[in-house]
Structures are given as C-alpha cells and as structure tokens.
C-alpha positions in Angstrom: 0.0 0.0 0.0 2.8 2.4 0.8 4.5 1.6 -2.4 1.3 2.2 -4.4 0.7 5.6 -2.8 3.6 7.2 -4.6 2.3 6.0 -8.0 -1.4 6.8 -7.4 -0.4 10.2 -5.9 -0.5 12.3 -9.1 -4.1 11.1 -9.8 -5.3 11.7 -6.3 -3.5 15.1 -6.1 -5.3 16.3 -9.2 -8.7 14.9 -8.3 -8.7 16.1 -4.7 -6.8 19.4 -5.4 -4.1 18.6 -2.9 -1.0 20.8 -2.5 2.5 19.3 -2.1 2.4 20.1 1.6 -0.9 18.2 1.9 0.6 15.3 0.0 3.5 15.2 2.4 1.1 15.4 5.3 -0.8 12.3 4.0 2.4 10.4 4.1 3.0 11.7 7.6 -0.4 10.6 8.8 0.2 7.1 7.4 3.4 6.8 9.4 1.9 8.3 12.5 -0.4 5.4 12.5 2.5 3.1 11.9 4.4 4.7 14.8 1.7 4.3 17.3 1.4 0.6 16.8 4.8 -0.7 15.6 6.3 -0.8 19.1 3.3 -2.5 20.5 3.2 -5.1 17.6 6.3 -6.8 18.7 5.1 -7.2 22.3 1.7 -8.5 21.2 3.4 -11.0 18.9 5.4 -12.4 21.8 2.2 -12.7 24.0 -0.4 -13.7 21.4 1.6 -15.2 18.6 2.8 -13.5 15.4 0.0 -14.9 13.2 -2.8 -13.5 15.3 -1.3 -10.0 15.3 -0.5 -10.2 11.6 -4.1 -11.0 10.8 -5.5 -8.1 12.8 -3.1 -5.8 10.9 -4.1 -7.3 7.6 -7.8 -6.7 8.2 -7.0 -3.1 9.1 -5.1 -2.5 5.9 -7.9 -4.1 3.8 -10.6 -2.0 5.3 -8.4 1.1 4.8 -7.9 0.3 1.1 -11.7 0.1 0.5 -12.1 3.3 2.5 -9.5 5.2 0.4 -11.5 4.2 -2.7 -14.3 6.4 -1.6 -12.1 9.3 -0.4 -13.7 12.7 -1.1 -11.5 15.1 0.9 -8.1 15.6 2.4 -9.3 14.6 5.9 -11.2 11.5 4.7 -8.1 10.3 3.0 -6.0 11.2 6.1 -8.2 9.0 8.3 -7.7 5.9 6.2 -4.0 6.7 5.6 -3.7 6.7 9.4 -5.5 3.3 9.8 -3.6 1.8 6.9 -0.3 2.8 8.6 -1.4 1.3 11.9 -2.4 -1.9 10.2 0.8 -2.2 8.2 2.8 -2.1 11.4 0.8 -5.0 12.8 1.7 -6.9 9.7 5.3 -6.0 9.3 6.9 -6.8 12.6 5.2 -10.2 13.2 6.0 -11.2 9.6 9.7 -10.5 10.2 9.6 -12.6 13.3 7.8 -15.5 11.6 10.4 -15.5 8.7 13.4 -15.5 11.0 11.8 -18.2 13.2 11.4 -20.5 10.1 15.0 -19.9 8.8 17.2 -18.7 11.8 20.5 -19.5 10.0 19.6 -17.8 6.7 18.0 -14.6 8.1 19.8 -12.3 5.7 18.7 -14.1 2.6 15.1 -14.7 3.7 14.5 -11.2 5.0 16.0 -10.0 1.7 13.5 -12.1 -0.3 10.7 -10.9 1.9 11.5 -7.2 1.6 12.0 -7.5 -2.1 8.3 -8.1 -2.4 7.9 -4.3 -1.9 10.1 -3.7 -5.0 8.2 -6.2 -7.0 5.0 -4.5 -5.9 6.4 -1.1 -6.8 7.4 -2.3 -10.3 3.9 -3.8 -10.9 2.3 -0.6 -9.5 4.1 1.5 -12.1 2.8 -0.7 -14.9 -0.7 -1.5 -13.5 -1.9 1.8 -11.9 -2.0 3.8 -15.1 -3.6 0.9 -17.0 -6.3 0.5 -14.3 -7.0 4.2 -14.3 -7.4 4.2 -18.1 -9.5 1.0 -18.0 -11.9 2.4 -15.5 -12.1 6.1 -16.4 -15.2 6.8 -14.4 -13.6 5.5 -11.2 -10.1 6.5 -12.0 -7.6 6.2 -9.1 -10.5 4.8 -6.9 -10.5 1.6 -9.0 -6.8 1.1 -8.0 -7.6 1.1 -4.3 -10.7 -1.1 -4.8 -8.6 -3.7 -6.7 -5.8 -3.6 -4.1 -8.4 -4.0 -1.4 -9.7 -7.1 -3.1 -6.2 -8.5 -3.4 -5.5 -7.8 0.3 -8.7 -9.6 1.2 -7.6 -12.7 -0.7 -4.1 -12.6 0.9 -5.8 -12.6 4.4 -7.8 -15.6 3.5 -4.7 -17.4 2.3 -2.7 -16.4 5.4 -5.4 -17.8 7.7 -4.9 -21.2 6.0 -1.2 -21.3 5.5 0.7 -19.3 8.2 1.9 -21.1 11.4 3.8 -19.7 14.4 7.3 -21.2 14.9 7.5 -23.7 17.9 9.7 -21.4 20.0 7.0 -18.7 20.3 4.9 -21.1 22.4 7.8 -22.1 24.7 8.4 -20.4 28.0 11.7 -20.4 29.9 11.7 -18.9 33.3 15.5 -18.7 33.3 15.6 -16.7 30.1 16.1 -13.0 30.8 14.0 -10.5 28.9 16.0 -8.1 26.8 16.8 -4.7 28.4 16.5 -2.4 25.4 17.8 0.8 26.9 21.0 -0.9 28.2 21.8 -2.5 24.8 24.0 0.2 23.2 24.3 -1.6 19.9 20.6 -2.0 19.6 20.1 1.7 20.3 22.6 2.6 17.6 20.8 0.3 15.2 17.5 2.0 16.1 18.9 5.4 15.3 20.3 4.1 12.1 16.8 2.8 11.2 15.4 6.3 12.1 17.8 7.9 9.6 16.8 5.4 6.9 13.2 6.1 7.6 13.6 9.9 7.1 15.2 9.4 3.7 13.4 6.3 2.5 10.2 7.8 1.1 11.7 10.9 -0.7 12.4 9.2 -4.1 9.4 6.8 -3.7 6.9 9.6 -3.2 8.3 12.3 -5.4 10.3 10.9 -8.2 7.2 9.8 -10.1 5.8 13.4 -10.0 9.2 14.8 -10.8 9.7 12.6 -13.9 6.1 13.3 -15.1 7.0 17.1 -14.9 9.9 16.3 -17.2 7.5 14.8 -19.7 8.1 11.1 -19.1 5.0 9.0 -19.5 3.4 8.0 -16.2 3.6 4.3 -16.8 7.4 4.6 -17.2 7.9 7.1 -14.4 6.1 4.9 -11.9 7.9 1.7 -12.9 11.5 2.5 -13.0 12.3 1.6 -9.3 13.9 -1.7 -9.0 13.8 -2.6 -5.3 14.8 -6.2 -6.0 18.3 -6.2 -4.5 17.2 -7.4 -1.0 17.9 -11.2 -1.6 21.3 -10.5 -3.1 22.3 -8.2 -0.3 21.0 -10.7 2.2 22.9 -13.6 0.7 26.1 -11.5 0.7 25.4 -10.6 4.3 25.2 -14.3 5.2 28.6 -14.9 3.6 30.7 -11.9 4.6 28.7 -10.4 7.5 26.0 -7.7 7.8 28.4 -4.9 8.8 30.4 -4.7 5.6 27.3 -5.4 3.4 25.3 -2.6 5.1 28.1 -0.1 4.5 28.3 -1.0 0.8 24.5 -0.8 0.5 24.4 2.7 2.1 27.1 3.9 -0.3 24.9 2.8 -3.2 21.9 4.6 -1.8 23.9 7.8 -1.5 25.0 7.5 -5.1 21.5 6.9 -6.2 20.3 10.1 -4.5 23.1 12.2 -5.9 22.9 11.1 -9.6 19.8 13.2 -10.4 21.6 16.3 -8.9 24.6 15.9 -11.1 22.9 14.9 -14.4 19.5 16.5 -15.3 18.2 14.0 -17.9 15.9 11.1 -18.2 18.6 8.5 -18.1 20.0 9.8 -14.9 16.6 9.4 -13.1 16.3 5.8 -14.4 19.8 4.9 -13.3 19.2 6.6 -10.0 16.0 4.7 -9.4 17.7 1.4 -10.3 20.7 2.0 -8.0 18.8 3.5 -5.1 15.9 1.0 -5.4 18.2 -2.1 -5.5 20.1 -0.9 -2.5 17.3 0.2 -0.2 15.7 -3.2 0.1 19.0 -4.6 1.2 19.5 -1.8 3.7 16.1 -2.5 5.4 16.8 -6.2 5.6 20.4 -5.8 6.8 19.3 -3.4 9.6 16.8 -6.0 10.8 19.4 -8.7 10.6 21.7 -6.6 12.8 18.9 -6.1 15.3 17.9 -9.8 15.3 21.4 -10.8 16.5 21.1 -8.6 19.6 18.4 -10.6 21.4 17.3 -14.3 21.9 15.3 -15.6 19.0 12.1 -15.6 21.1 12.3 -11.8 21.4 13.2 -10.9 17.8 9.7 -9.6 17.1 10.0 -7.3 20.1 13.4 -6.1 19.1 12.3 -5.4 15.5 9.2 -3.6 16.9 11.5 -1.5 19.1 13.8 -0.3 16.3 10.8 0.0 13.9 9.3 2.7 16.2 12.4 4.8 15.4 12.0 3.9 11.7 8.3 5.0 11.9 9.3 8.4 13.4 11.7 8.9 10.6 9.1 8.0 8.0 6.6 10.3 9.7 8.9 13.2 9.4 10.5 12.5 6.1 7.5 13.1 3.7 6.4 16.3 5.3 10.0 17.7 5.4 10.6 16.8 1.8 7.2 18.3 0.7 8.0 21.5 2.5 11.4 21.7 0.9 10.0 21.1 -2.6 7.3 23.7 -2.2 9.3 26.4 -0.4 13.1 25.8 -0.5 14.6 24.7 -3.8 12.2 22.2 -5.3 12.9 18.6 -5.9 16.7 19.0 -6.0 16.7 20.2 -2.3 14.8 17.1 -1.3 17.2 14.7 -3.0 20.2 16.5 -1.5 18.6 16.2 1.9 18.1 12.4 1.3 21.7 11.9 0.3 22.9 13.8 3.5 20.7 11.6 5.7 22.1 8.4 4.2 25.6 9.7 4.7 24.9 10.3 8.4 23.6 6.7 8.5 26.9 5.5 6.9 28.9 7.2 9.7 26.7 5.6 12.3 27.1 2.2 10.7 30.9 2.6 10.9 30.6 2.9 14.7 28.8 -0.4 15.1 30.6 -3.5 16.3 31.6 -5.8 13.5 30.9 -9.0 15.5 27.4 -10.1 16.6 26.7 -10.4 20.3 26.4 -13.9 21.7 22.7 -14.6 21.6 20.7 -17.5 22.9 19.1 -19.2 19.9 16.0 -21.2 20.5 16.0 -24.1 18.0 13.0 -26.1 17.1 13.3 -29.6 18.3 
C-alpha cells in the first residue's frame, strides 16, 4: 500500500486538489499510525503469537484500502491513511519474526526475499496503476484502491490457512532474561540508524514519479523505474561476509542513487538513480533488521524489531512532510534529493561505529 501511494499520488492530487504540503502530510499521517502501533506489535506478537497480530493488521489494511477508494476530501483520506499505517505495522513486525523463526540460520537471505516483495509491488504498480485508471475512467484512481483491497482480502484468507507460528513462540523459559532495550548500546545505535533510513526512505518513492512526469516522461514509465529487487542479493552476501560490511556498501549505493539526479539532469540519470537506489534500499532495510535480530534471543526478535521500527516510523513520519516542505518552499525537488543523500551519509557514519561482531545470543532451535 505504501509503495502504491507514490504511483497513485498524481491522480489523487489532481482529483482532490491537494497541495504538495498536503501530499506530504498524508504520508506523515500514514506513518503516524505506523508509529503508534509498531512498538506494540512486537510485544503483542510475543504474547499472542505472530500470526494473530498479523491477521489483525491485515484486516485493518484491507478496510483502509476500501475506505480510500471512496475518499472525497483531504481529511477523509487522512483517516484511512492513518489506519492503513497502523495496520501495516501490525503486519510488518510479526512477519519479520515469523520469517526468522522459520529460517534462523539464513535470516539475511530470507529477509531480503521478503522485503524484495515491496520492490516487485512497486514495479507492478508502475505498470498497473496507469492501466487501471485508463481501463476504468469513471472510477479513475479509486479503482486502484478497490482492486488492491480485493487482493488484500484474498491474501488474508490465504494467510489464515497457511501461516503457522514457529514452535519457539509457544515455549516459556523462566531462566531466560528478557532483553533490556535501553541498556543495549548496539541496539540503540541500530534503532537510530533505522530512524535515519526512515527519514530518507520515502523521498524518491513519493516524489520521483511526480518529478519525472513534470519532465515529460509517460506516467507508466515514471512509476515503474524503481527496482527494489536487491534485497535477496544483499541478504545472501550478508550471510557470507557479515551484515556490517554489506550494510556499509548498500548505504554507499543509496547515497550515489540520490546524488545522480543532482549531477545529471536528464531522463537516463533518473532511471539509473532509481535502479541503483531501489536495488540498495531493500538490502538496507533487511540488513538493519538482521543486525537487530542478532542482539536478542530468538524468542524476542519480534519485540526487538518492533522496538527499532518505532524509530523507523518516526523517521518515515517526518520525512515526507519535510521533503514536501522543501519542494514547495526551498529549492524544489533538488533540495529534497540533496537532503536524502545527506541523511544516508549520516547513516553510513553511524554504521561505521557499530561492532563488526554479533553479540552472543541465545538461539532457540526447534526440536
């Protein structure tokens, strides 16, 4: 849903007469909902099981998608952006925990595959959204949200039948000490790194499509140039050489991806930027979660990911609004891209301060 928003945005903006500041605020409302539930999602997953929490979030997202289809004003859309963000947090954290629980020794690769789904979704959105709008001219962008709501409903039905909690989530060990988040300096650093990535993450996703359309690029091309498919590759590299060195490399690629449109003002530069940036950001997200998962016993991975994701959500809440404000009042799209590159550079410096070796963590294996 977050990936689709940037592609549907031009149609919604025109239909509802939204300013760039209001567009940025819609993204902020979405991630405010995410922020208010993401920390809680990990705790609930430990207590109730990841599957139950994931299904609650899935229903929230589905209802929100259908609600967006009938949006008639900024505040109506804001309401369902908020509930969609809250629901996505309840899906995201438990899903990470389930995945690591199934494949504890290949967490880099499987998280990379899981997060690459966002890139595949973005690529398909770029192709499908304009086609759907043209196919249903009377509904326009509303048809997109209706279709995605129907797909989400089908996924929930499938998840009810297929998903199962790993065995360790049902085991209790009275001798196992619960993680003390605020005393884990490495986890705190990882959380702040996730915050920085959150701030810069949505700038190209939300605004590059609009920027490219302004340059005269057809909307079906502009929306489909992102290639967030690098997660599995970065994850497999991480499993081989370690998450630290892999994360540093991925951040460097993200910085380059943001800088290219500032250096070369042509269509090719935007496409190259989107491919480089898009193929690295999926790896960055996966690698940060891998780093966090090594800081706690496996049973508490969902809580740890929920903890750092709260920082990520704050960053995502601030990023769209700041970028929209810069675009409208301080230098246009170039200033937003420059800001994104600076944020990733700060993240690179923070990554260099992390320990290269994982902490010794109790791993709960399935018997």
